[in-house]
Structure formats: C-alpha cells, structure tokens
All heavy atoms as TSV, in Angstrom:
chain	resi	resn	atom	element	x	y	z
A	1	MET	N	N	-6.208	11.216	1.764
A	1	MET	CA	C	-6.066	11.090	0.337
A	1	MET	C	C	-4.637	10.768	-0.021
A	1	MET	O	O	-4.378	9.944	-0.884
A	1	MET	CB	C	-6.538	12.376	-0.325
A	1	MET	CG	C	-6.708	12.263	-1.780
A	1	MET	SD	S	-7.777	13.562	-2.359
A	1	MET	CE	C	-6.805	14.283	-3.651
A	2	SER	N	N	-3.733	11.423	0.608
A	2	SER	CA	C	-2.280	11.129	0.333
A	2	SER	C	C	-1.945	9.720	0.660
A	2	SER	O	O	-1.106	9.072	0.018
A	2	SER	CB	C	-1.383	12.112	1.048
A	2	SER	OG	O	-1.589	13.419	0.635
A	3	LEU	N	N	-2.497	9.249	1.749
A	3	LEU	CA	C	-2.217	7.882	2.185
A	3	LEU	C	C	-2.747	6.862	1.146
A	3	LEU	O	O	-1.998	5.888	0.799
A	3	LEU	CB	C	-2.914	7.585	3.545
A	3	LEU	CG	C	-2.702	6.176	4.093
A	3	LEU	CD1	C	-1.231	5.964	4.431
A	3	LEU	CD2	C	-3.513	6.013	5.361
A	4	ARG	N	N	-3.928	7.094	0.589
A	4	ARG	CA	C	-4.408	6.194	-0.449
A	4	ARG	C	C	-3.527	6.258	-1.727
A	4	ARG	O	O	-3.290	5.233	-2.345
A	4	ARG	CB	C	-5.841	6.564	-0.829
A	4	ARG	CG	C	-6.779	6.222	0.277
A	4	ARG	CD	C	-8.162	6.624	-0.092
A	4	ARG	NE	N	-9.065	6.415	1.032
A	4	ARG	CZ	C	-10.337	6.854	1.078
A	4	ARG	NH1	N	-10.840	7.470	0.016
A	4	ARG	NH2	N	-11.058	6.709	2.137
A	5	TYR	N	N	-3.117	7.433	-2.094
A	5	TYR	CA	C	-2.246	7.590	-3.258
A	5	TYR	C	C	-0.925	6.862	-3.068
A	5	TYR	O	O	-0.448	6.126	-3.935
A	5	TYR	CB	C	-2.031	9.088	-3.535
A	5	TYR	CG	C	-1.065	9.319	-4.739
A	5	TYR	CD1	C	-1.599	9.220	-6.044
A	5	TYR	CD2	C	0.212	9.594	-4.587
A	5	TYR	CE1	C	-0.822	9.421	-7.132
A	5	TYR	CE2	C	1.075	9.798	-5.635
A	5	TYR	CZ	C	0.523	9.713	-6.931
A	5	TYR	OH	O	1.340	9.869	-7.997
A	6	SER	N	N	-0.296	7.084	-1.891
A	6	SER	CA	C	1.015	6.401	-1.618
A	6	SER	C	C	0.807	4.904	-1.499
A	6	SER	O	O	1.698	4.149	-1.941
A	6	SER	CB	C	1.612	6.998	-0.357
A	6	SER	OG	O	0.788	6.771	0.754
A	7	ALA	N	N	-0.293	4.429	-0.979
A	7	ALA	CA	C	-0.529	2.973	-0.935
A	7	ALA	C	C	-0.654	2.393	-2.333
A	7	ALA	O	O	-0.129	1.315	-2.597
A	7	ALA	CB	C	-1.810	2.679	-0.107
A	8	GLY	N	N	-1.279	3.162	-3.235
A	8	GLY	CA	C	-1.377	2.676	-4.616
A	8	GLY	C	C	-0.006	2.688	-5.288
A	8	GLY	O	O	0.272	1.806	-6.081
A	9	GLN	N	N	0.797	3.660	-4.990
A	9	GLN	CA	C	2.124	3.701	-5.546
A	9	GLN	C	C	3.012	2.503	-5.109
A	9	GLN	O	O	3.898	2.058	-5.811
A	9	GLN	CB	C	2.806	4.994	-5.129
A	9	GLN	CG	C	2.254	6.213	-5.775
A	9	GLN	CD	C	2.513	6.277	-7.272
A	9	GLN	OE1	O	3.581	6.000	-7.761
A	9	GLN	NE2	N	1.484	6.588	-8.057
A	10	ILE	N	N	2.710	1.997	-3.959
A	10	ILE	CA	C	3.482	0.867	-3.407
A	10	ILE	C	C	2.883	-0.479	-3.904
A	10	ILE	O	O	3.580	-1.417	-4.285
A	10	ILE	CB	C	3.553	0.945	-1.885
A	10	ILE	CG1	C	4.372	2.129	-1.425
A	10	ILE	CG2	C	4.101	-0.384	-1.272
A	10	ILE	CD1	C	4.246	2.494	0.011
A	11	LEU	N	N	1.558	-0.558	-3.791
A	11	LEU	CA	C	0.914	-1.857	-4.050
A	11	LEU	C	C	0.739	-2.171	-5.547
A	11	LEU	O	O	0.809	-3.340	-5.883
A	11	LEU	CB	C	-0.462	-1.892	-3.381
A	11	LEU	CG	C	-0.455	-1.878	-1.845
A	11	LEU	CD1	C	-1.855	-1.816	-1.341
A	11	LEU	CD2	C	0.290	-3.095	-1.335
A	12	ASP	N	N	0.528	-1.215	-6.332
A	12	ASP	CA	C	0.280	-1.478	-7.791
A	12	ASP	C	C	1.445	-2.149	-8.466
A	12	ASP	O	O	1.230	-3.144	-9.205
A	12	ASP	CB	C	-0.090	-0.179	-8.527
A	12	ASP	CG	C	-1.550	0.241	-8.170
A	12	ASP	OD1	O	-2.298	-0.588	-7.588
A	12	ASP	OD2	O	-1.899	1.414	-8.471
A	13	PRO	N	N	2.706	-1.749	-8.260
A	13	PRO	CA	C	3.813	-2.480	-8.880
A	13	PRO	C	C	3.912	-3.907	-8.337
A	13	PRO	O	O	4.271	-4.814	-9.104
A	13	PRO	CB	C	5.021	-1.684	-8.517
A	13	PRO	CG	C	4.555	-0.302	-8.249
A	13	PRO	CD	C	3.193	-0.510	-7.665
A	14	LEU	N	N	3.550	-4.102	-7.091
A	14	LEU	CA	C	3.559	-5.466	-6.531
A	14	LEU	C	C	2.532	-6.344	-7.197
A	14	LEU	O	O	2.699	-7.540	-7.361
A	14	LEU	CB	C	3.384	-5.431	-5.019
A	14	LEU	CG	C	4.436	-4.735	-4.215
A	14	LEU	CD1	C	4.069	-4.690	-2.749
A	14	LEU	CD2	C	5.799	-5.480	-4.381
A	15	LEU	N	N	1.396	-5.759	-7.519
A	15	LEU	CA	C	0.326	-6.467	-8.241
A	15	LEU	C	C	0.681	-6.745	-9.687
A	15	LEU	O	O	0.314	-7.800	-10.260
A	15	LEU	CB	C	-0.993	-5.800	-8.139
A	15	LEU	CG	C	-1.631	-5.648	-6.789
A	15	LEU	CD1	C	-2.836	-4.710	-6.810
A	15	LEU	CD2	C	-2.015	-6.996	-6.231
A	16	ALA	N	N	1.339	-5.794	-10.344
A	16	ALA	CA	C	1.639	-5.893	-11.764
A	16	ALA	C	C	2.837	-6.760	-12.087
A	16	ALA	O	O	2.981	-7.353	-13.126
A	16	ALA	CB	C	1.836	-4.522	-12.351
A	17	ALA	N	N	3.818	-6.823	-11.109
A	17	ALA	CA	C	5.034	-7.576	-11.377
A	17	ALA	C	C	4.858	-9.000	-11.841
A	17	ALA	O	O	5.487	-9.474	-12.741
A	17	ALA	CB	C	5.971	-7.453	-10.188
A	18	PRO	N	N	3.998	-9.781	-11.090
A	18	PRO	CA	C	3.827	-11.131	-11.578
A	18	PRO	C	C	3.161	-11.277	-12.968
A	18	PRO	O	O	3.388	-12.292	-13.649
A	18	PRO	CB	C	2.843	-11.744	-10.528
A	18	PRO	CG	C	2.955	-10.859	-9.348
A	18	PRO	CD	C	3.279	-9.526	-9.866
A	19	LEU	N	N	2.494	-10.240	-13.386
A	19	LEU	CA	C	1.847	-10.270	-14.707
A	19	LEU	C	C	2.835	-10.022	-15.843
A	19	LEU	O	O	2.529	-10.238	-17.010
A	19	LEU	CB	C	0.721	-9.189	-14.766
A	19	LEU	CG	C	-0.416	-9.348	-13.732
A	19	LEU	CD1	C	-1.335	-8.203	-13.824
A	19	LEU	CD2	C	-1.106	-10.669	-13.892
A	20	LEU	N	N	4.005	-9.519	-15.519
A	20	LEU	CA	C	5.023	-9.184	-16.559
A	20	LEU	C	C	5.777	-10.409	-17.034
A	20	LEU	O	O	6.598	-10.263	-17.935
A	20	LEU	CB	C	5.938	-8.139	-16.038
A	20	LEU	CG	C	5.319	-6.757	-15.762
A	20	LEU	CD1	C	6.335	-5.822	-15.151
A	20	LEU	CD2	C	4.778	-6.195	-17.047
A	21	SER	N	N	5.604	-11.556	-16.445
A	21	SER	CA	C	6.405	-12.698	-16.816
A	21	SER	C	C	6.162	-13.168	-18.287
A	21	SER	O	O	6.987	-13.725	-18.921
A	21	SER	CB	C	6.166	-13.882	-15.871
A	21	SER	OG	O	4.810	-14.251	-15.906
A	22	HIS	N	N	4.993	-12.838	-18.825
A	22	HIS	CA	C	4.616	-13.247	-20.182
A	22	HIS	C	C	4.424	-12.045	-21.095
A	22	HIS	O	O	3.715	-12.119	-22.076
A	22	HIS	CB	C	3.355	-14.082	-20.212
A	22	HIS	CG	C	3.495	-15.344	-19.399
A	22	HIS	ND1	N	4.442	-16.326	-19.648
A	22	HIS	CD2	C	2.802	-15.832	-18.347
A	22	HIS	CE1	C	4.282	-17.311	-18.802
A	22	HIS	NE2	N	3.286	-17.021	-18.003
A	23	GLY	N	N	5.076	-10.877	-20.733
A	23	GLY	CA	C	4.923	-9.699	-21.574
A	23	GLY	C	C	4.043	-8.698	-20.874
A	23	GLY	O	O	3.648	-8.828	-19.703
A	24	TYR	N	N	3.761	-7.659	-21.614
A	24	TYR	CA	C	3.048	-6.488	-21.013
A	24	TYR	C	C	1.556	-6.592	-21.136
A	24	TYR	O	O	0.816	-5.757	-20.558
A	24	TYR	CB	C	3.536	-5.166	-21.686
A	24	TYR	CG	C	4.916	-4.790	-21.259
A	24	TYR	CD1	C	5.971	-4.965	-22.089
A	24	TYR	CD2	C	5.130	-4.176	-20.042
A	24	TYR	CE1	C	7.246	-4.608	-21.737
A	24	TYR	CE2	C	6.380	-3.803	-19.643
A	24	TYR	CZ	C	7.431	-4.016	-20.500
A	24	TYR	OH	O	8.696	-3.604	-20.135
A	25	HIS	N	N	1.055	-7.519	-21.907
A	25	HIS	CA	C	-0.415	-7.565	-22.156
A	25	HIS	C	C	-1.256	-7.608	-20.905
A	25	HIS	O	O	-2.164	-6.792	-20.726
A	25	HIS	CB	C	-0.751	-8.735	-23.106
A	25	HIS	CG	C	-2.158	-8.822	-23.484
A	25	HIS	ND1	N	-2.714	-7.925	-24.405
A	25	HIS	CD2	C	-3.149	-9.651	-23.148
A	25	HIS	CE1	C	-3.988	-8.247	-24.568
A	25	HIS	NE2	N	-4.277	-9.276	-23.773
A	26	GLN	N	N	-0.958	-8.524	-20.013
A	26	GLN	CA	C	-1.780	-8.651	-18.812
A	26	GLN	C	C	-1.639	-7.441	-17.891
A	26	GLN	O	O	-2.628	-6.966	-17.276
A	26	GLN	CB	C	-1.436	-9.935	-18.066
A	26	GLN	CG	C	-1.835	-11.202	-18.786
A	26	GLN	CD	C	-1.386	-12.438	-18.059
A	26	GLN	OE1	O	-0.493	-12.413	-17.231
A	26	GLN	NE2	N	-2.027	-13.529	-18.376
A	27	ALA	N	N	-0.411	-6.863	-17.796
A	27	ALA	CA	C	-0.204	-5.712	-16.955
A	27	ALA	C	C	-0.931	-4.509	-17.569
A	27	ALA	O	O	-1.475	-3.689	-16.780
A	27	ALA	CB	C	1.278	-5.368	-16.875
A	28	LEU	N	N	-0.977	-4.336	-18.885
A	28	LEU	CA	C	-1.740	-3.252	-19.467
A	28	LEU	C	C	-3.212	-3.437	-19.286
A	28	LEU	O	O	-3.974	-2.474	-19.128
A	28	LEU	CB	C	-1.372	-3.165	-20.958
A	28	LEU	CG	C	0.015	-2.686	-21.245
A	28	LEU	CD1	C	0.336	-2.800	-22.740
A	28	LEU	CD2	C	0.210	-1.268	-20.749
A	29	LEU	N	N	-3.680	-4.687	-19.280
A	29	LEU	CA	C	-5.114	-4.934	-18.985
A	29	LEU	C	C	-5.425	-4.521	-17.555
A	29	LEU	O	O	-6.513	-3.983	-17.299
A	29	LEU	CB	C	-5.449	-6.404	-19.221
A	29	LEU	CG	C	-5.583	-6.811	-20.674
A	29	LEU	CD1	C	-5.858	-8.310	-20.795
A	29	LEU	CD2	C	-6.676	-6.042	-21.385
A	30	LEU	N	N	-4.577	-4.839	-16.619
A	30	LEU	CA	C	-4.740	-4.409	-15.264
A	30	LEU	C	C	-4.806	-2.883	-15.147
A	30	LEU	O	O	-5.662	-2.350	-14.493
A	30	LEU	CB	C	-3.597	-4.937	-14.353
A	30	LEU	CG	C	-3.640	-4.463	-12.889
A	30	LEU	CD1	C	-4.934	-4.970	-12.204
A	30	LEU	CD2	C	-2.385	-4.911	-12.165
A	31	GLY	N	N	-3.932	-2.201	-15.845
A	31	GLY	CA	C	-3.939	-0.726	-15.885
A	31	GLY	C	C	-5.250	-0.168	-16.436
A	31	GLY	O	O	-5.816	0.795	-15.961
A	32	THR	N	N	-5.716	-0.825	-17.486
A	32	THR	CA	C	-6.977	-0.437	-18.141
A	32	THR	C	C	-8.139	-0.580	-17.168
A	32	THR	O	O	-8.996	0.329	-17.080
A	32	THR	CB	C	-7.222	-1.265	-19.413
A	32	THR	OG1	O	-6.128	-1.081	-20.272
A	32	THR	CG2	C	-8.515	-0.860	-20.097
A	33	VAL	N	N	-8.164	-1.689	-16.474
A	33	VAL	CA	C	-9.241	-1.923	-15.510
A	33	VAL	C	C	-9.199	-0.868	-14.418
A	33	VAL	O	O	-10.247	-0.350	-14.004
A	33	VAL	CB	C	-9.121	-3.339	-14.934
A	33	VAL	CG1	C	-10.039	-3.516	-13.724
A	33	VAL	CG2	C	-9.472	-4.390	-15.982
A	34	MET	N	N	-7.983	-0.544	-13.915
A	34	MET	CA	C	-7.851	0.442	-12.867
A	34	MET	C	C	-8.340	1.816	-13.376
A	34	MET	O	O	-9.000	2.581	-12.611
A	34	MET	CB	C	-6.411	0.560	-12.382
A	34	MET	CG	C	-5.921	-0.709	-11.735
A	34	MET	SD	S	-6.927	-1.260	-10.382
A	34	MET	CE	C	-6.586	-0.062	-9.160
A	35	VAL	N	N	-8.084	2.206	-14.613
A	35	VAL	CA	C	-8.520	3.488	-15.167
A	35	VAL	C	C	-10.034	3.512	-15.296
A	35	VAL	O	O	-10.658	4.488	-14.946
A	35	VAL	CB	C	-7.811	3.781	-16.481
A	35	VAL	CG1	C	-8.463	4.944	-17.196
A	35	VAL	CG2	C	-6.334	4.059	-16.278
A	36	VAL	N	N	-10.591	2.397	-15.726
A	36	VAL	CA	C	-12.061	2.347	-15.887
A	36	VAL	C	C	-12.730	2.456	-14.499
A	36	VAL	O	O	-13.737	3.145	-14.353
A	36	VAL	CB	C	-12.477	1.060	-16.614
A	36	VAL	CG1	C	-13.959	0.826	-16.520
A	36	VAL	CG2	C	-12.015	1.137	-18.046
A	37	VAL	N	N	-12.179	1.774	-13.528
A	37	VAL	CA	C	-12.724	1.817	-12.155
A	37	VAL	C	C	-12.658	3.286	-11.628
A	37	VAL	O	O	-13.627	3.764	-11.012
A	37	VAL	CB	C	-12.047	0.838	-11.192
A	37	VAL	CG1	C	-12.336	1.154	-9.741
A	37	VAL	CG2	C	-12.379	-0.567	-11.575
A	38	ALA	N	N	-11.542	3.928	-11.876
A	38	ALA	CA	C	-11.412	5.343	-11.412
A	38	ALA	C	C	-12.391	6.238	-12.120
A	38	ALA	O	O	-12.976	7.174	-11.564
A	38	ALA	CB	C	-9.979	5.819	-11.646
A	39	ALA	N	N	-12.566	6.045	-13.429
A	39	ALA	CA	C	-13.545	6.849	-14.177
A	39	ALA	C	C	-14.965	6.661	-13.705
A	39	ALA	O	O	-15.718	7.607	-13.605
A	39	ALA	CB	C	-13.416	6.484	-15.689
A	40	VAL	N	N	-15.363	5.403	-13.390
A	40	VAL	CA	C	-16.661	5.160	-12.899
A	40	VAL	C	C	-16.872	5.822	-11.536
A	40	VAL	O	O	-17.904	6.403	-11.237
A	40	VAL	CB	C	-16.935	3.608	-12.856
A	40	VAL	CG1	C	-18.194	3.309	-12.084
A	40	VAL	CG2	C	-17.033	3.061	-14.273
A	41	ALA	N	N	-15.822	5.729	-10.705
A	41	ALA	CA	C	-15.895	6.378	-9.364
A	41	ALA	C	C	-16.056	7.883	-9.472
A	41	ALA	O	O	-16.852	8.506	-8.809
A	41	ALA	CB	C	-14.673	5.989	-8.526
A	42	ALA	N	N	-15.278	8.458	-10.374
A	42	ALA	CA	C	-15.341	9.913	-10.617
A	42	ALA	C	C	-16.701	10.286	-11.181
A	42	ALA	O	O	-17.296	11.331	-10.741
A	42	ALA	CB	C	-14.257	10.373	-11.563
A	43	ALA	N	N	-17.248	9.520	-12.096
A	43	ALA	CA	C	-18.580	9.870	-12.655
A	43	ALA	C	C	-19.636	9.752	-11.544
A	43	ALA	O	O	-20.542	10.546	-11.519
A	43	ALA	CB	C	-18.858	8.912	-13.799
A	44	THR	N	N	-19.513	8.724	-10.708
A	44	THR	CA	C	-20.518	8.570	-9.632
A	44	THR	C	C	-20.452	9.775	-8.707
A	44	THR	O	O	-21.493	10.272	-8.266
A	44	THR	CB	C	-20.183	7.243	-8.838
A	44	THR	OG1	O	-20.220	6.162	-9.742
A	44	THR	CG2	C	-21.182	7.065	-7.739
A	45	VAL	N	N	-19.267	10.250	-8.325
A	45	VAL	CA	C	-19.131	11.397	-7.448
A	45	VAL	C	C	-19.739	12.615	-8.115
A	45	VAL	O	O	-20.450	13.393	-7.542
A	45	VAL	CB	C	-17.694	11.610	-7.047
A	45	VAL	CG1	C	-17.514	12.974	-6.431
A	45	VAL	CG2	C	-17.177	10.535	-6.136
A	46	CYS	N	N	-19.469	12.798	-9.443
A	46	CYS	CA	C	-20.028	13.976	-10.137
A	46	CYS	C	C	-21.552	13.910	-10.200
A	46	CYS	O	O	-22.214	14.975	-10.086
A	46	CYS	CB	C	-19.461	14.022	-11.557
A	46	CYS	SG	S	-17.754	14.553	-11.600
A	47	LEU	N	N	-22.121	12.735	-10.403
A	47	LEU	CA	C	-23.556	12.680	-10.499
A	47	LEU	C	C	-24.235	12.815	-9.173
A	47	LEU	O	O	-25.401	13.263	-9.084
A	47	LEU	CB	C	-23.943	11.315	-11.147
A	47	LEU	CG	C	-23.537	11.177	-12.631
A	47	LEU	CD1	C	-23.841	9.724	-13.098
A	47	LEU	CD2	C	-24.270	12.195	-13.467
A	48	ARG	N	N	-23.600	12.404	-8.113
A	48	ARG	CA	C	-24.244	12.400	-6.770
A	48	ARG	C	C	-23.884	13.712	-5.994
A	48	ARG	O	O	-24.409	13.919	-4.887
A	48	ARG	CB	C	-23.799	11.214	-5.968
A	48	ARG	CG	C	-24.269	9.921	-6.639
A	48	ARG	CD	C	-23.982	8.744	-5.809
A	48	ARG	NE	N	-24.565	8.841	-4.513
A	48	ARG	CZ	C	-25.765	8.238	-4.191
A	48	ARG	NH1	N	-26.382	7.498	-5.080
A	48	ARG	NH2	N	-26.263	8.327	-3.005
A	49	PHE	N	N	-23.023	14.597	-6.508
A	49	PHE	CA	C	-22.713	15.814	-5.801
A	49	PHE	C	C	-23.870	16.734	-5.754
A	49	PHE	O	O	-24.595	16.873	-6.701
A	49	PHE	CB	C	-21.521	16.514	-6.561
A	49	PHE	CG	C	-21.046	17.701	-5.744
A	49	PHE	CD1	C	-20.125	17.535	-4.692
A	49	PHE	CD2	C	-21.353	19.007	-6.087
A	49	PHE	CE1	C	-19.632	18.587	-4.018
A	49	PHE	CE2	C	-20.917	20.060	-5.408
A	49	PHE	CZ	C	-20.041	19.862	-4.326
A	50	PRO	N	N	-24.150	17.344	-4.616
A	50	PRO	CA	C	-25.364	18.205	-4.473
A	50	PRO	C	C	-25.234	19.506	-5.273
A	50	PRO	O	O	-24.844	20.512	-4.711
A	50	PRO	CB	C	-25.448	18.432	-2.969
A	50	PRO	CG	C	-24.060	18.289	-2.450
A	50	PRO	CD	C	-23.411	17.258	-3.359
A	51	HIS	N	N	-25.670	19.537	-6.482
A	51	HIS	CA	C	-25.590	20.703	-7.337
A	51	HIS	C	C	-26.714	21.705	-7.023
A	51	HIS	O	O	-26.631	22.846	-7.404
A	51	HIS	CB	C	-25.727	20.290	-8.819
A	51	HIS	CG	C	-24.586	19.503	-9.267
A	51	HIS	ND1	N	-23.309	19.970	-9.470
A	51	HIS	CD2	C	-24.511	18.176	-9.622
A	51	HIS	CE1	C	-22.478	19.049	-9.900
A	51	HIS	NE2	N	-23.201	17.901	-10.015
A	52	HIS	N	N	-27.700	21.263	-6.279
A	52	HIS	CA	C	-28.790	22.144	-5.987
A	52	HIS	C	C	-28.453	23.227	-4.920
A	52	HIS	O	O	-29.284	24.098	-4.625
A	52	HIS	CB	C	-30.002	21.324	-5.480
A	52	HIS	CG	C	-29.754	20.678	-4.146
A	52	HIS	ND1	N	-29.009	19.489	-4.082
A	52	HIS	CD2	C	-30.059	20.987	-2.902
A	52	HIS	CE1	C	-28.961	19.135	-2.838
A	52	HIS	NE2	N	-29.510	20.029	-2.060
A	53	LEU	N	N	-27.235	23.246	-4.415
A	53	LEU	CA	C	-26.867	24.243	-3.412
A	53	LEU	C	C	-26.653	25.615	-3.982
A	53	LEU	O	O	-26.632	26.594	-3.259
A	53	LEU	CB	C	-25.601	23.768	-2.656
A	53	LEU	CG	C	-25.741	22.483	-1.863
A	53	LEU	CD1	C	-24.397	22.115	-1.232
A	53	LEU	CD2	C	-26.770	22.668	-0.752
A	54	GLY	N	N	-26.455	25.723	-5.276
A	54	GLY	CA	C	-26.235	27.006	-5.921
A	54	GLY	C	C	-24.756	27.408	-5.902
A	54	GLY	O	O	-23.900	26.659	-5.460
A	55	THR	N	N	-24.523	28.662	-6.260
A	55	THR	CA	C	-23.134	29.125	-6.337
A	55	THR	C	C	-22.680	29.618	-4.977
A	55	THR	O	O	-23.473	30.066	-4.177
A	55	THR	CB	C	-22.954	30.280	-7.343
A	55	THR	OG1	O	-23.875	31.327	-6.925
A	55	THR	CG2	C	-23.370	29.834	-8.712
A	56	VAL	N	N	-21.443	29.491	-4.761
A	56	VAL	CA	C	-20.836	29.970	-3.453
A	56	VAL	C	C	-20.343	31.376	-3.658
A	56	VAL	O	O	-19.644	31.683	-4.611
A	56	VAL	CB	C	-19.660	29.031	-3.043
A	56	VAL	CG1	C	-18.976	29.546	-1.804
A	56	VAL	CG2	C	-20.175	27.602	-2.888
A	57	THR	N	N	-20.736	32.301	-2.774
A	57	THR	CA	C	-20.292	33.630	-2.895
A	57	THR	C	C	-19.245	33.944	-1.756
A	57	THR	O	O	-19.379	33.415	-0.647
A	57	THR	CB	C	-21.436	34.667	-2.747
A	57	THR	OG1	O	-22.089	34.401	-1.493
A	57	THR	CG2	C	-22.399	34.460	-3.871
A	58	SER	N	N	-18.266	34.724	-2.094
A	58	SER	CA	C	-17.203	35.089	-1.147
A	58	SER	C	C	-17.666	36.286	-0.310
A	58	SER	O	O	-18.203	37.246	-0.806
A	58	SER	CB	C	-15.930	35.388	-1.862
A	58	SER	OG	O	-14.958	35.771	-1.002
A	59	THR	N	N	-17.344	36.192	1.004
A	59	THR	CA	C	-17.696	37.331	1.894
A	59	THR	C	C	-16.476	38.222	2.123
A	59	THR	O	O	-16.627	39.266	2.807
A	59	THR	CB	C	-18.179	36.800	3.236
A	59	THR	OG1	O	-17.159	35.993	3.869
A	59	THR	CG2	C	-19.479	35.975	3.074
A	60	ALA	N	N	-15.360	37.880	1.556
A	60	ALA	CA	C	-14.155	38.719	1.772
A	60	ALA	C	C	-14.045	39.842	0.803
A	60	ALA	O	O	-14.549	39.934	-0.225
A	60	ALA	CB	C	-12.911	37.830	1.680
C-alpha cells in the first residue's frame, strides 16, 4: 500500500505538469477524475465486503 501511495506521489505531478501549460483547468479536471475513480473504488470495496460475518469479539 505504501508503494502504491509513493508511486502516485511521484507519477501524478509528472502527469499533471504538461497540463499546466494552458492554466489549471485541465490539471484540475485530472484531479477530479482521480477523486471520482477513488470514490468508485472505495464504494465497490464497501459494497463487496463480507458483512455477513458478524461482529468480531476480542478474546483478550
């Protein structure tokens, strides 16, 4: 997970830099798309998580 986060920290500015030549509009659209993709991924994980397992009880 840390590797994916750090890869995003390195690659995202490289993807956004060419978009800044004509202002921030295109770069902000790229950011918006990335947030929407992350939200859809999070919603998918929430919907597919096995909720039928019940509550977890501690034995300690």
